[in-house]
C-alpha positions as CSV (number, residue, x, y, z in Angstrom):
1,M,76.7,18.6,50.7
2,N,75.4,18.4,54.2
3,T,77.7,17.3,56.9
4,P,76.6,14.9,59.8
5,D,76.6,17.9,62.2
6,Q,73.9,19.6,60.2
7,W,71.6,16.7,60.7
8,S,72.4,16.1,64.4
9,L,69.8,16.6,67.1
10,P,69.6,20.1,68.7
11,E,71.8,20.7,71.7
12,V,70.4,19.3,75.0
13,E,69.1,22.0,77.4
14,F,69.2,21.6,81.2
15,C,67.1,23.2,83.9
16,F,70.1,24.6,85.6
17,A,73.1,25.1,83.2
18,S,75.6,25.6,86.0
19,V,74.6,22.6,88.1
20,N,76.2,19.3,87.5
21,N,73.2,17.1,88.3
22,S,70.6,19.2,86.6
23,C,67.6,17.6,85.0
24,R,67.1,17.9,81.2
25,R,64.4,20.2,79.8
26,N,61.9,18.8,77.4
27,M,62.4,20.4,74.0
28,R,59.1,21.9,72.7
29,T,58.2,24.1,69.8
30,M,57.3,27.7,70.4
31,L,53.8,27.0,69.2
32,S,53.2,24.1,71.6
33,V,54.6,26.1,74.6
34,S,52.4,29.1,73.7
35,T,49.3,26.9,73.3
36,M,49.9,25.2,76.7
37,Y,50.4,28.5,78.5
38,V,47.3,29.9,77.0
39,V,45.2,26.9,77.9
40,M,46.5,26.5,81.4
41,I,46.4,30.2,82.3
42,S,42.8,30.4,81.0
43,A,42.0,27.4,83.2
44,I,43.6,29.1,86.2
45,V,41.8,32.4,85.7
46,I,38.4,30.7,85.1
47,T,38.9,28.5,88.2
48,M,39.9,31.5,90.3
49,L,37.1,33.8,89.2
50,G,34.3,31.2,89.1
51,N,35.0,29.9,92.6
52,M,35.5,33.4,93.9
53,F,32.0,34.4,92.7
54,V,30.6,31.3,94.4
55,I,32.4,32.3,97.7
56,I,31.2,35.9,97.5
57,S,27.6,34.9,96.6
58,I,27.1,32.4,99.5
59,A,29.0,34.5,102.0
60,H,27.2,37.8,101.2
61,F,23.5,36.8,100.6
62,K,21.8,35.7,103.8
63,Q,19.2,33.7,101.9
64,L,22.0,31.4,100.8
65,H,23.1,30.6,104.4
66,S,22.0,27.0,104.5
67,P,23.8,23.8,105.5
68,T,24.0,22.6,101.8
69,N,25.5,25.9,100.7
70,F,28.0,26.0,103.5
71,L,29.4,22.7,102.0
72,I,29.4,24.4,98.5
73,L,31.1,27.4,100.0
74,S,33.9,25.3,101.6
75,M,34.4,23.4,98.3
76,A,34.6,26.6,96.3
77,T,37.2,27.8,98.8
78,T,39.2,24.6,98.2
79,D,38.9,24.9,94.5
80,F,39.9,28.6,94.7
81,L,43.0,27.6,96.6
82,V,43.8,25.0,94.0
83,S,43.8,27.8,91.4
84,C,46.0,30.1,93.5
85,V,48.7,27.9,95.1
86,V,48.7,24.6,93.1
87,M,47.9,25.2,89.4
88,P,50.4,28.1,88.7
89,F,53.4,26.1,89.9
90,S,52.2,22.9,88.3
91,M,51.8,24.9,85.0
92,I,55.5,25.9,85.0
93,R,56.6,22.4,85.9
94,S,54.4,20.8,83.2
95,I,55.5,23.1,80.4
96,E,59.1,23.7,81.2
97,S,59.6,20.1,82.7
98,C,61.7,21.8,85.4
99,W,61.1,22.7,89.0
100,Y,62.7,26.1,89.8
101,F,61.4,26.6,93.4
102,G,63.6,24.4,95.6
103,D,63.2,21.0,97.3
104,L,61.4,22.2,100.4
105,F,58.7,24.0,98.4
106,C,58.5,21.0,96.1
107,K,57.4,18.9,99.1
108,L,55.1,21.7,100.3
109,H,53.5,22.1,96.9
110,S,53.1,18.3,96.5
111,S,51.4,18.2,99.9
112,L,49.1,21.1,99.0
113,D,48.3,19.4,95.7
114,I,47.2,16.1,97.3
115,M,45.5,17.8,100.2
116,L,43.4,20.3,98.3
117,C,42.4,18.0,95.4
118,T,41.4,15.3,97.9
119,T,39.5,17.8,100.0
120,S,37.6,18.9,97.0
121,I,36.7,15.3,96.2
122,F,35.6,14.7,99.8
123,H,33.3,17.8,99.6
124,L,31.7,16.4,96.5
125,C,31.1,13.1,98.4
126,F,29.4,14.9,101.4
127,I,27.3,17.0,99.0
128,S,26.0,13.8,97.5
129,V,25.1,12.6,101.1
130,D,23.3,15.9,101.6
131,R,21.3,15.5,98.3
132,Y,20.4,11.9,99.3
133,Y,18.6,13.1,102.4
134,A,17.0,16.0,100.5
135,V,15.5,13.7,97.8
136,C,15.1,10.4,99.5
137,D,14.1,11.5,103.0
138,P,12.8,15.0,102.7
139,L,10.6,14.9,105.8
140,H,13.7,14.3,108.1
141,Y,16.1,16.4,106.1
142,V,16.0,19.5,108.3
143,T,16.5,17.4,111.5
144,K,19.3,15.2,110.0
145,I,21.3,17.8,108.0
146,T,22.0,20.4,110.6
147,I,24.8,22.9,111.0
148,P,26.6,20.7,113.6
149,V,26.4,17.8,111.1
150,I,27.8,19.9,108.3
151,E,30.6,21.0,110.7
152,V,31.6,17.4,111.2
153,C,31.5,16.8,107.4
154,L,33.8,19.8,106.9
155,L,36.2,18.7,109.6
156,I,36.5,15.2,108.0
157,S,36.9,16.8,104.5
158,W,39.9,18.8,105.7
159,I,41.5,16.8,108.4
160,V,41.8,13.4,106.5
161,P,43.3,14.9,103.4
162,I,45.8,17.0,105.5
163,F,46.9,13.9,107.3
164,L,47.1,11.8,104.1
165,A,49.1,14.5,102.2
166,Y,51.6,15.6,104.7
167,V,52.3,12.2,106.3
168,L,52.7,10.7,102.9
169,V,55.0,13.3,101.4
170,F,57.2,14.2,104.4
171,S,57.5,10.7,105.7
172,E,58.4,9.4,102.2
173,F,56.4,6.2,102.8
174,N,55.6,6.3,99.1
175,L,59.3,5.7,98.3
176,I,59.7,2.5,100.3
177,G,60.8,-0.3,97.9
178,V,61.5,2.1,95.0
179,E,64.5,4.0,96.5
180,D,66.9,2.8,93.8
181,L,64.6,3.8,91.0
182,F,64.0,7.3,92.5
183,A,67.8,7.7,93.1
184,A,68.4,6.9,89.4
185,I,66.0,9.5,88.1
186,N,66.5,12.1,90.8
187,C,68.2,15.3,89.6
188,T,68.2,19.0,90.4
189,G,65.0,20.5,89.0
190,L,62.8,17.4,89.5
191,C,59.6,17.6,91.5
192,M,57.4,14.5,91.2
193,L,55.8,12.0,93.4
194,V,56.7,8.4,92.9
195,Y,54.3,5.9,94.4
196,N,55.2,2.4,95.3
197,K,52.7,-0.4,94.7
198,L,51.2,-0.2,98.2
199,W,50.8,3.5,98.5
200,G,49.6,3.9,94.9
201,V,46.7,1.8,95.8
202,V,46.1,3.2,99.4
203,A,46.3,6.8,98.4
204,S,44.1,6.4,95.4
205,F,41.5,4.4,97.4
206,I,41.3,7.0,100.2
207,A,41.4,10.1,97.8
208,F,39.2,8.8,95.0
209,F,37.9,5.3,94.8
210,L,36.2,5.2,98.2
211,P,34.5,8.6,98.0
212,G,33.8,8.0,94.3
213,A,32.1,4.6,95.1
214,V,30.0,6.3,97.8
215,M,28.9,9.0,95.3
216,V,28.1,6.6,92.5
217,G,26.0,4.4,94.9
218,I,24.1,7.4,96.4
219,Y,23.4,9.0,93.0
220,I,22.1,5.7,91.5
221,H,19.8,5.5,94.5
222,I,18.7,9.1,94.1
223,F,18.0,8.6,90.4
224,T,15.9,5.5,91.3
225,V,13.9,7.4,94.0
226,A,13.4,10.5,91.8
227,R,12.1,8.3,88.9
228,K,9.7,6.5,91.3
229,H,8.4,9.8,92.6
230,V,7.7,11.0,89.0
231,K,5.9,7.7,88.1
232,Q,3.8,8.0,91.3
233,I,2.7,11.5,90.4
234,D,2.0,10.6,86.8
235,S,-0.1,7.5,87.7
236,G,-1.9,9.1,90.7
237,P,-5.7,9.6,90.9
238,T,-7.1,11.8,88.2
239,V,-9.2,13.9,90.5
240,K,-6.9,16.2,92.5
241,Q,-7.2,19.6,94.0
242,A,-5.7,22.2,91.7
243,G,-3.3,23.6,94.3
244,S,-2.1,20.1,95.3
245,E,-1.6,19.0,91.7
246,S,0.4,22.2,90.9
247,K,2.5,21.7,94.0
248,M,3.3,18.1,93.1
249,K,4.2,19.0,89.6
250,A,6.5,21.7,90.7
251,S,8.1,19.4,93.2
252,S,8.5,16.7,90.5
253,K,10.1,19.3,88.2
254,K,12.5,20.5,90.9
255,E,13.5,16.9,91.7
256,S,14.1,16.1,88.0
257,K,16.3,19.2,87.6
258,A,18.2,18.4,90.7
259,T,18.8,14.8,89.5
260,K,20.0,16.1,86.1
261,T,22.4,18.5,87.8
262,L,23.7,15.7,90.0
263,S,24.2,13.4,87.0
264,I,26.3,16.0,85.3
265,V,28.3,16.7,88.5
266,M,29.0,13.0,88.8
267,G,29.9,12.5,85.2
268,V,32.3,15.5,85.2
269,F,33.9,14.2,88.4
270,V,34.5,10.7,87.0
271,L,35.7,12.0,83.6
272,C,38.2,14.4,85.3
273,W,39.7,12.2,88.0
274,L,39.4,8.6,87.0
275,P,42.2,8.6,84.3
276,F,44.7,10.1,86.8
277,F,44.0,7.7,89.7
278,L,44.0,4.7,87.4
279,M,47.4,5.8,86.2
280,I,48.6,6.2,89.8
281,V,47.5,2.6,90.6
282,T,48.9,1.0,87.5
283,D,52.1,3.0,87.0
284,P,54.2,1.0,89.6
285,F,53.1,-2.3,88.0
286,I,54.4,-1.2,84.6
287,N,57.8,-0.1,85.9
288,F,56.8,3.6,85.9
289,S,56.8,3.7,82.2
290,T,54.0,6.3,81.9
291,P,55.2,9.2,79.6
292,E,55.7,12.5,81.4
293,D,53.3,14.4,79.1
294,L,50.6,11.8,79.6
295,Y,51.0,12.1,83.4
296,N,50.7,15.9,83.1
297,A,47.7,15.6,80.8
298,F,45.8,13.4,83.3
299,L,46.9,15.6,86.2
300,W,45.5,18.8,84.5
301,L,42.3,16.9,83.6
302,G,41.9,16.4,87.3
303,Y,42.5,20.1,88.0
304,F,39.8,21.0,85.5
305,N,37.3,19.4,87.9
306,S,37.8,22.5,90.1
307,T,37.3,24.7,87.0
308,F,34.0,23.0,86.0
309,N,32.3,23.1,89.4
310,P,31.3,26.8,89.4
311,I,30.4,26.5,85.7
312,I,27.9,23.8,86.5
313,Y,26.4,26.0,89.2
314,G,26.1,28.8,86.8
315,M,24.4,26.6,84.2
316,F,21.9,25.0,86.6
317,Y,21.3,27.2,89.6
318,P,19.3,30.4,88.9
319,W,20.3,31.8,92.3
320,F,24.0,31.8,91.2
321,R,23.3,33.5,87.9
322,K,21.2,36.2,89.7
323,A,23.9,36.6,92.4
324,L,26.6,36.8,89.7
325,R,24.7,39.6,87.9
326,M,24.4,41.5,91.2
327,I,28.1,41.1,91.9
328,I,29.2,42.2,88.4
329,T,26.8,45.2,88.3
330,G,27.9,46.3,91.8
331,M,24.4,45.9,93.4
332,I,26.0,44.0,96.3
333,F,27.4,47.3,97.6
334,R,23.9,48.5,98.4
335,P,23.2,48.5,102.1
336,D,20.3,46.1,101.9
337,S,21.8,43.8,99.2
338,S,22.5,40.9,101.6
339,T,18.8,40.5,102.3
340,L,17.6,40.5,98.7
341,S,15.8,37.5,97.4
342,L,17.6,35.3,94.9
343,F,14.8,32.9,94.3
344,P,11.6,33.2,92.2
345,A,8.6,34.4,94.1
346,H,6.7,31.2,93.3
347,A,9.5,28.9,94.6
């Protein structure tokens, strides 16, 4: 006959067995732990390698030294840093449900997390502005999107997130009004940001909803203009010079492809980050009842945005695929490799 002890729950495990106020570890099966490690490590490696290839491609090939690509280069650098200094520590915290790296590094990691993810989102926003002028005002694109303008965009993309992240985390403005709650859940081995109602809304608005609204508005306008251009070309006069018609069709095809790429970038961005920021806004209003595993799932979905960006480039930008082949085969070590053409001869 089975005794009650045989049916009792497994012994509780703590993050630090010898510490009185240690946090409890979540009990997971070996299968679930192994699966989570495989998925997260794969995401980290893909993010690291993909963005590293983008960085090397744009930095090495002179043909890619354009204002637009400098924005992409900076964003790839941001996403690369996410994979190096944010995702590995978040992986251990998410799986083990414990923070083993001390309180100071917890604050530093949280700041880097907010800063780099927000910086990546800001880059996507400014890339959408760049594409707006390229599609909707091509005649003035070269005069409006210049290197000094891009430098200002890059400055904003880095300075605002740095200010938001470090002021928020180290000032602890996010804890005003929820000190008692945080004190009740605080323990050794805990590293999490608790947002009060005000800062949940403010941080989410600055980091996601404002740049996201700008992106959605711009891309809707780009889609409208691109569709109008296609209709104008299709309904134009039937008698055209052969060269002019060919050039217009090529331009129309290029615009259509660019619009398709932008729609995928936009869709992936919203899919990855919207659940997380909706959770940040709503969690204080439901007494912080969001399950820890759901929080981690939405957080990692946001991280995956940094993973998907270089994959999108590889799928839709021939210059990236050609540059990738040259990097993998070692052709970039040739003395003249930086001046090689990455675009088709007819482009």
